[in-house]
C-alpha positions as CSV (number, residue, x, y, z in Angstrom):
1,M,-13.9,9.6,11.4
2,H,-11.6,6.8,12.5
3,K,-8.4,8.2,14.0
4,G,-6.4,5.0,13.7
5,L,-7.0,4.8,10.0
6,L,-6.3,8.5,9.5
7,K,-3.0,8.2,11.4
8,A,-2.0,5.0,9.4
9,G,-2.8,6.8,6.1
10,A,-0.7,9.8,7.1
11,I,2.2,7.6,8.1
12,F,2.1,5.5,4.9
13,G,1.8,8.7,2.9
14,A,4.8,10.3,4.6
15,L,6.8,7.1,4.1
16,A,5.9,7.0,0.4
17,V,7.2,10.6,0.0
18,I,10.4,9.8,1.9
19,L,11.0,6.6,-0.1
20,G,10.3,8.4,-3.4
21,A,12.8,11.1,-2.6
22,F,15.3,8.4,-1.5
23,A,14.8,6.7,-4.9
24,A,15.2,9.9,-6.8
25,H,18.3,11.1,-5.1
26,A,20.2,8.2,-3.6
27,L,19.1,5.2,-5.6
28,R,19.0,6.6,-9.2
29,S,22.7,6.2,-9.6
30,R,23.0,2.9,-7.8
31,L,20.2,0.9,-9.4
32,L,19.6,-0.3,-13.0
33,P,16.6,1.2,-14.7
34,D,14.5,-1.9,-14.3
35,Q,15.3,-2.1,-10.6
36,L,14.5,1.5,-10.1
37,A,11.2,1.0,-11.9
38,I,10.2,-1.8,-9.5
39,F,11.0,0.5,-6.5
40,E,9.0,3.4,-8.0
41,T,6.0,1.1,-8.6
42,A,6.1,0.1,-4.9
43,V,6.2,3.8,-3.9
44,R,3.4,4.8,-6.3
45,Y,1.0,2.0,-5.1
46,Q,1.9,2.8,-1.5
47,M,0.8,6.4,-2.0
48,Y,-2.4,5.3,-3.7
49,Q,-3.3,3.1,-0.8
50,A,-2.3,5.7,1.7
51,F,-5.0,7.9,0.2
52,A,-7.4,4.9,0.3
53,I,-6.7,4.4,4.0
54,L,-7.4,8.1,4.6
55,I,-10.6,7.8,2.6
56,S,-11.6,4.8,4.8
57,G,-11.0,6.8,7.9
58,I,-13.1,9.7,6.7
59,L,-15.9,7.4,5.4
60,Y,-16.1,5.8,8.9
61,K,-17.9,9.0,10.2
62,E,-20.8,8.4,7.8
63,F,-20.5,4.6,7.6
64,P,-19.4,3.4,11.0
65,F,-19.3,-0.3,10.0
66,K,-16.7,-3.0,10.7
67,T,-16.5,-3.3,6.9
68,T,-15.2,0.3,6.6
69,I,-12.4,-0.5,9.1
70,L,-11.7,-3.8,7.4
71,A,-11.3,-2.0,4.1
72,G,-8.6,0.2,5.7
73,K,-6.9,-2.9,7.2
74,F,-6.8,-4.5,3.8
75,F,-5.2,-1.4,2.3
76,I,-2.6,-1.5,5.1
77,L,-1.9,-5.2,4.5
78,G,-1.8,-4.6,0.8
79,I,0.9,-2.0,1.2
80,I,2.9,-4.2,3.5
81,I,2.8,-7.2,1.2
82,F,2.7,-5.5,-2.3
83,S,5.0,-2.6,-1.8
84,G,7.1,-4.4,0.9
85,S,7.8,-7.3,-1.4
86,L,8.8,-5.0,-4.2
87,Y,11.1,-3.0,-2.0
88,M,12.8,-6.2,-0.9
89,L,12.9,-7.5,-4.5
90,T,14.6,-4.3,-5.6
91,Y,17.2,-4.8,-2.8
92,F,17.9,-8.4,-3.7
93,K,18.1,-7.7,-7.4
94,A,20.6,-4.9,-6.6
95,V,22.8,-7.2,-4.6
96,A,22.3,-10.0,-7.1
97,N,20.8,-12.5,-4.6
98,E,18.8,-14.6,-7.1
99,G,17.7,-16.9,-4.3
100,M,15.2,-14.2,-3.2
101,F,13.7,-13.4,-6.5
102,W,10.7,-15.5,-5.6
103,L,9.5,-12.4,-3.7
104,G,8.0,-11.2,-7.0
105,A,5.4,-14.1,-6.6
106,V,4.2,-12.7,-3.3
107,T,3.4,-9.2,-4.8
108,P,0.0,-10.2,-6.3
109,V,-1.2,-11.3,-2.8
110,G,-0.8,-7.7,-1.7
111,G,-2.4,-6.4,-4.9
112,T,-5.4,-8.7,-4.3
113,L,-5.7,-7.3,-0.8
114,M,-5.7,-3.8,-2.2
115,I,-8.5,-4.7,-4.7
116,A,-10.5,-6.3,-1.9
117,G,-10.1,-3.1,0.1
118,W,-11.6,-1.1,-2.7
119,L,-14.5,-3.6,-3.1
120,L,-15.2,-3.4,0.6
121,V,-15.4,0.4,0.3
122,L,-18.0,-0.2,-2.4
123,R,-19.7,-2.6,-0.2
124,I,-20.3,-0.1,2.6
125,F,-22.6,1.9,0.4
126,Y,-25.0,-1.2,0.3
127,I,-25.0,-2.0,4.0
128,K,-28.3,-1.1,5.6
129,R,-28.1,0.9,8.8
130,A,-29.9,-0.2,11.9
131,H,-32.3,2.6,12.9
């Protein structure tokens, strides 16, 4: 197991729960439905990728490859860029700062990193081990 990835997965998972509760209790009355939906999407994908990071950390025991660690790093970067851009977009929409709405164009970069992380997880099953 890779302790760094396991710790990162746990931290991102805990933050997803905290942010989800914050949205449900503090933001529901302050955001428009479309703004709340953006925030909830960010939380949902953060939690999915937190599990993916944990999976990468667990898989490292059986597949101790750089590719396994790289998958976890891609998931981490994916959360930061995908969910982070959506959190910021929600804020800027809430304060009507239209100059920052371009952040929505950054989100797919994070999604691409998440997809790449999953493909790297698939890749580790095809790496031949040195005996």
